[in-house]
C-alpha positions in Angstrom: 40.3 4.9 20.7 37.6 7.5 21.4 36.8 10.1 18.8 34.4 13.0 19.5 32.8 15.0 16.7 31.5 18.2 18.2 29.7 21.4 16.9 27.7 19.4 14.3 25.2 21.7 12.7 22.9 18.9 11.7 23.3 15.1 12.4 21.3 13.4 9.6 20.4 9.8 8.6 19.5 8.6 12.1 17.6 5.3 12.0 17.1 2.5 14.5 19.9 0.0 14.4 17.5 -2.8 13.5 16.1 -0.8 10.5 17.8 -2.6 7.6 16.0 -0.8 4.7 13.4 1.8 4.1 10.3 1.3 1.8 7.6 3.5 0.4 6.6 6.5 2.5 9.3 5.7 5.0 12.0 6.7 2.4 11.1 10.3 3.0 12.0 10.0 6.6 15.3 11.6 7.6 15.5 11.9 11.4 18.0 14.6 12.4 19.5 16.3 15.5 20.5 20.0 15.3 23.5 21.2 17.2 24.8 17.7 17.9 27.7 15.7 18.9 28.7 12.1 18.0 31.1 9.9 19.9 33.0 7.0 18.2 34.7 4.3 20.1 37.0 1.7 18.4 35.6 2.6 15.0 31.9 2.2 16.0 29.3 4.8 16.8 29.1 4.9 20.6 26.6 7.7 21.3 25.2 10.9 19.9 22.7 13.6 20.8 22.4 17.3 21.4 25.7 19.0 22.0 24.5 20.2 25.4 24.1 16.6 26.5 27.8 16.1 26.2 29.5 17.1 29.4 32.9 15.8 28.7 33.2 13.6 31.7 34.8 10.8 29.6 38.3 11.2 28.2 38.6 11.3 24.4 41.6 10.7 22.2 40.6 12.8 19.2 38.3 15.8 18.9 37.0 16.9 15.5 35.2 20.2 15.1 32.4 19.9 12.5 32.2 23.7 12.6 28.5 23.7 12.0 28.6 21.3 9.0 26.2 18.4 8.4 27.3 14.9 9.5 25.7 12.1 7.6 26.6 8.5 6.7 29.0 7.8 3.9 27.6 6.9 0.6 27.0 3.1 0.0 27.6 2.5 -3.7 26.1 -0.9 -4.4 26.9 -1.2 -8.1 30.2 -0.4 -9.8 32.6 -1.7 -12.4 35.5 0.4 -11.1 38.2 -2.2 -11.9 39.0 -1.7 -15.6 41.9 -0.9 -17.9 42.3 2.3 -19.9 39.3 4.3 -21.0 36.7 4.4 -23.8 36.3 8.1 -24.8 36.2 7.2 -28.5 32.9 5.5 -27.8 31.8 8.7 -26.1 32.4 10.4 -29.4 30.5 7.6 -31.3 27.5 8.2 -29.0 27.6 11.9 -29.8 27.5 11.0 -33.5 24.3 8.9 -32.9 25.4 5.4 -32.2 23.5 3.6 -29.4 25.0 1.4 -26.6 23.7 -1.6 -28.5 25.2 -0.3 -31.8 28.6 0.0 -30.3 28.4 -3.5 -28.7 27.4 -5.0 -32.1 30.5 -3.4 -33.6 32.7 -5.2 -31.1 33.1 -2.2 -28.8 31.7 -1.8 -25.3 32.3 -4.5 -22.9 34.5 -6.5 -25.4 36.7 -3.4 -25.9 37.3 -3.2 -22.2 38.0 -7.0 -22.1 40.7 -6.6 -24.8 42.4 -3.8 -22.8 42.2 -5.7 -19.6 43.7 -8.8 -21.1 46.7 -6.8 -22.2 47.2 -5.2 -18.7 49.1 -6.8 -15.9 47.5 -7.4 -12.6 49.8 -4.8 -10.9 49.0 -2.1 -13.5 45.2 -2.9 -13.2 45.5 -2.6 -9.5 47.3 0.7 -9.8 44.7 2.2 -12.2 41.8 1.0 -10.1 43.1 2.3 -6.9 43.2 5.8 -8.4 39.5 5.6 -8.9 38.8 4.0 -5.5 40.6 6.8 -3.7 38.7 9.3 -5.8 35.3 7.9 -4.8 36.4 7.6 -1.1 37.3 11.3 -1.2 33.9 12.1 -2.6 32.2 10.4 0.4 31.8 6.8 -0.5 32.4 4.5 2.5 31.0 1.2 1.1 31.7 0.0 -2.4 30.6 -3.0 -4.5 33.0 -3.9 -7.3 32.1 -6.3 -10.1 34.3 -8.4 -12.4 33.1 -8.9 -16.0 35.8 -7.3 -18.2 37.8 -10.5 -18.2 35.5 -12.9 -20.1 38.1 -15.7 -19.8 38.7 -17.7 -16.7 42.2 -16.3 -16.3 41.2 -12.7 -16.8 38.1 -12.9 -14.6 40.3 -14.3 -11.8 42.8 -11.5 -12.4 40.1 -8.9 -11.9 38.8 -10.6 -8.8 42.3 -10.8 -7.3 42.7 -7.1 -7.9 39.4 -6.5 -6.1 40.7 -8.6 -3.2 43.9 -6.5 -3.2 41.7 -3.4 -3.1 39.8 -4.8 -0.1 43.1 -5.3 1.7 44.5 -1.8 0.8 41.7 0.6 1.5 39.8 1.3 4.7 36.3 1.6 3.1 34.2 -1.6 3.0 34.4 -3.4 -0.3 32.3 -6.3 -1.5 33.1 -8.4 -4.6 30.7 -9.6 -7.3 31.6 -12.2 -10.0 30.1 -11.1 -13.3 31.6 -13.5 -15.8 28.2 -13.4 -17.6 28.7 -9.7 -18.6 29.0 -10.5 -22.3 30.2 -13.4 -24.4 34.0 -13.5 -24.8 35.3 -12.9 -28.3 36.6 -16.5 -28.5 33.0 -17.7 -28.2 31.4 -15.5 -30.8 28.4 -17.4 -32.2 28.8 -20.0 -29.4 27.0 -18.4 -26.5 25.7 -21.6 -25.0 29.3 -22.9 -24.8 30.4 -19.7 -23.1 27.6 -20.2 -20.5 29.0 -23.7 -19.9 32.4 -22.2 -19.3 31.0 -19.8 -16.7 29.2 -22.6 -15.0 31.7 -25.4 -15.1 35.0 -23.6 -15.0 34.8 -20.0 -13.8 32.4 -20.4 -10.9 34.4 -23.3 -9.3 37.7 -21.5 -9.7 36.3 -18.2 -8.3 34.9 -19.9 -5.3 37.9 -22.1 -4.7 39.9 -18.9 -4.1 37.0 -17.3 -2.2 37.1 -14.3 -4.5 33.5 -13.3 -4.7 30.6 -12.4 -2.3 27.9 -12.3 -5.0 27.2 -13.5 -8.6 25.7 -11.3 -11.2 24.4 -11.8 -14.8 23.6 -9.2 -17.5 20.1 -10.5 -18.3 18.9 -8.3 -21.1 18.2 -8.0 -24.8 21.3 -9.0 -26.8 23.1 -10.4 -23.8 22.0 -13.4 -21.6 18.6 -15.1 -21.9 16.3 -15.9 -19.0 17.2 -19.6 -19.3 20.9 -18.9 -19.3 20.5 -16.6 -16.4 18.7 -19.3 -14.4 21.4 -21.8 -15.1 24.2 -19.5 -14.0 22.4 -18.4 -10.8 21.6 -21.9 -9.9 25.3 -22.9 -10.4 26.4 -19.9 -8.2 23.9 -20.9 -5.5 25.4 -24.3 -5.2 28.7 -22.7 -4.4 27.2 -20.2 -1.9 27.1 -17.1 -4.1 24.1 -14.9 -3.6 22.5 -13.4 -6.7 22.5 -9.9 -8.1 21.0 -9.1 -11.5 21.5 -6.6 -14.3 17.8 -6.5 -15.3 15.4 -4.6 -17.5 17.8 -2.0 -18.7 17.6 -2.2 -22.5 14.2 -3.9 -22.7 11.7 -5.6 -20.4 13.8 -8.7 -20.2 12.2 -10.7 -17.4 15.4 -10.4 -15.4 13.6 -8.9 -12.3 11.4 -12.0 -12.1 14.4 -14.3 -12.3 16.1 -12.2 -9.6 13.2 -12.4 -7.2 12.8 -16.1 -7.8 16.4 -16.6 -6.8 16.2 -14.3 -3.8 18.6 -11.8 -5.3 20.0 -9.2 -2.9 19.3 -6.6 -5.6 18.1 -6.2 -9.2 19.8 -3.3 -10.8 19.2 -0.8 -13.7 15.4 -1.3 -14.2 15.1 1.5 -16.8 12.5 -0.6 -18.6 10.7 -2.0 -15.5 7.0 -1.7 -15.3 4.0 -2.5 -13.1 4.6 -6.2 -13.3 8.2 -5.9 -12.0 7.1 -3.6 -9.2 4.4 -6.1 -8.1 7.0 -8.8 -7.9 9.5 -6.7 -5.9 6.8 -5.5 -3.5 6.4 -9.0 -2.0 10.2 -9.8 -1.9 13.3 -9.0 0.0 15.1 -8.0 -3.2 16.2 -4.3 -3.4 15.6 -2.5 -6.7 18.7 -0.4 -7.4 18.6 2.5 -9.9 21.6 4.0 -11.7 20.7 7.5 -12.8 24.3 8.3 -14.0 23.8 5.6 -16.7 20.7 7.2 -18.0 22.3 10.7 -17.9 25.4 9.6 -19.8 23.6 7.4 -22.4 20.6 9.8 -22.9 18.2 6.9 -22.1 15.1 6.8 -20.0 15.5 6.9 -16.2 14.3 4.0 -14.0 10.8 4.7 -12.6 12.1 5.3 -9.0 9.3 7.8 -8.2 6.7 5.3 -9.2 8.5 2.5 -7.3 8.5 4.5 -4.0 4.9 5.5 -4.5 4.0 1.8 -5.0 5.5 1.1 -1.6 8.9 -0.2 -2.7 12.3 0.6 -1.2 14.9 1.9 -3.7 18.7 1.9 -3.6 20.8 4.2 -5.8 24.3 3.5 -7.1 26.8 5.0 -9.5 27.5 2.2 -12.0 31.0 3.6 -12.3 32.4 2.0 -15.5 34.4 3.1 -18.6 31.6 2.9 -21.1 28.2 4.0 -19.8 29.0 5.9 -16.6 32.6 7.1 -16.1 31.8 8.7 -12.8 31.6 7.4 -9.2 30.3 10.7 -7.8 27.4 9.5 -5.6 26.3 13.0 -4.7 25.8 13.7 -8.4 23.8 10.5 -8.6 21.7 11.8 -5.7 21.2 15.1 -7.5 20.1 13.2 -10.6 17.7 11.2 -8.5 16.1 14.5 -7.4 16.2 16.3 -10.7 15.4 13.5 -13.2 13.6 10.9 -11.0 11.6 13.4 -8.9 12.8 12.0 -5.6 12.8 14.2 -2.5 16.3 15.0 -1.2 15.6 12.7 1.8 14.5 9.9 -0.4 17.5 10.1 -2.6 20.0 10.3 0.3 18.3 7.3 2.0 18.6 5.4 -1.3 22.3 6.2 -1.5 23.0 5.3 2.2 20.9 2.8 4.1 19.2 1.2 1.1 22.5 1.1 -0.8 24.0 -0.8 2.2 21.1 -3.2 2.1 21.7 -3.9 -1.6 25.1 -5.2 -0.5 23.8 -7.0 2.6 25.7 -4.5 4.8 22.9 -2.5 6.4 23.4 -4.3 9.7 26.6 -2.3 10.1 26.6 0.5 7.6 24.4 3.2 6.0 22.9 5.1 8.9 23.6 6.8 12.2 23.0 4.2 15.0 24.8 3.1 18.0 27.0 0.1 17.2 27.3 0.8 13.5 30.6 1.4 11.8 31.5 5.1 11.9 31.9 5.8 8.1 30.8 9.4 7.9 31.1 12.5 5.8 31.2 16.0 7.3 30.1 18.9 5.0 31.2 22.5 5.1 28.5 24.7 6.8 25.5 24.6 4.4 22.0 25.9 4.8 20.1 22.6 4.8 20.3 18.9 3.8 18.6 19.8 0.5 21.6 21.9 -0.4 23.6 18.7 -1.0 21.7 17.7 -4.2 20.8 21.3 -5.1 24.4 22.6 -5.4 25.3 19.6 -7.4 28.8 20.6 -8.5 29.9 22.7 -5.5 32.6 20.9 -3.4 30.9 20.5 0.0 32.8 17.8 1.8 35.0 19.1 4.6 36.1 15.9 6.2 35.8 12.1 5.7 35.8 9.6 8.6 36.2 5.9 7.9 36.1 3.4 10.7 36.3 6.3 13.1 39.4 7.8 11.7 39.9 11.0 9.6 41.0 10.6 6.0 
């Protein structure tokens, strides 16, 4: 199947196929071609260039007219909790009344609230609810999606979540990766017995998860009031023995030391980082671990933003993700995250877009095949309506701008 996209006003996000991530000054680079074409063959990018270079000698099966819009890679959202049951708008009201995220958690809300709802929800119903959200983010331009468990907090319910994620992988054309996050909080049955819960994660959950091959990564919420550095080390070491690569919730609520643990365990990414400082940046600079910032969380919780500007100026690469979840970021709109990256984190539009595409793909170990315009990469693309410039994407942050979505070379 050969699919030609013609009359592209601007083809953006062009990087060499062997460029797996961008760091420091390179993050401001956004190679483009004006008045372009792009050819897709069997779901992969086959060629691209100036429209005048396309002479039409080769037969195509589908032609898509971009009508002067911008074509860029689909968003690569490397951190979500999109599989959950129900909603938590009452906690939204509690926050308006002055309660913090930690206050709500101490009262038995937050993650435990979602765990209670998920326990009472059948697998089929959980799948149905989650697919509504997955289709929503796909329509908003997301072509790669990481989904975490972590609202089960019992072996049976964690497995239920991960099976739902596997069903999503099999039911949607976008690329989905799965992360086991049994150490998201301590289940209610283990209140006051955190070490015993950690033992459950290590000795029961991880073996069961890997026996069914349900996860690509393992994650731990290593932060103040959640899991300690020692507990995080134990869980990651157990995951490594079963072939699960690390991701870490780190340095969100306090400088927890989670970044150091993540780097020590060759984590693919360390995420949140709202409380990260110079020490964490120095550790990340000499590592292959991608810092991933979640500006939607800071926006929704009225908390400080991760120091993404400082990270880039220090030579680091940065990925950007939505953190779509029912408590702290009930939105998977990656363009809004990009806008927040510009407005609140002082990133240039090019830096924010690269953080949400190529570097987001890297944070899921997918940048060999996704996240940029390069021959041989999967043709997951978004086509905008005609707009004045690339900067208009984060500038006009609520204006519907997507005209067409292409996933694996096909229109959706």
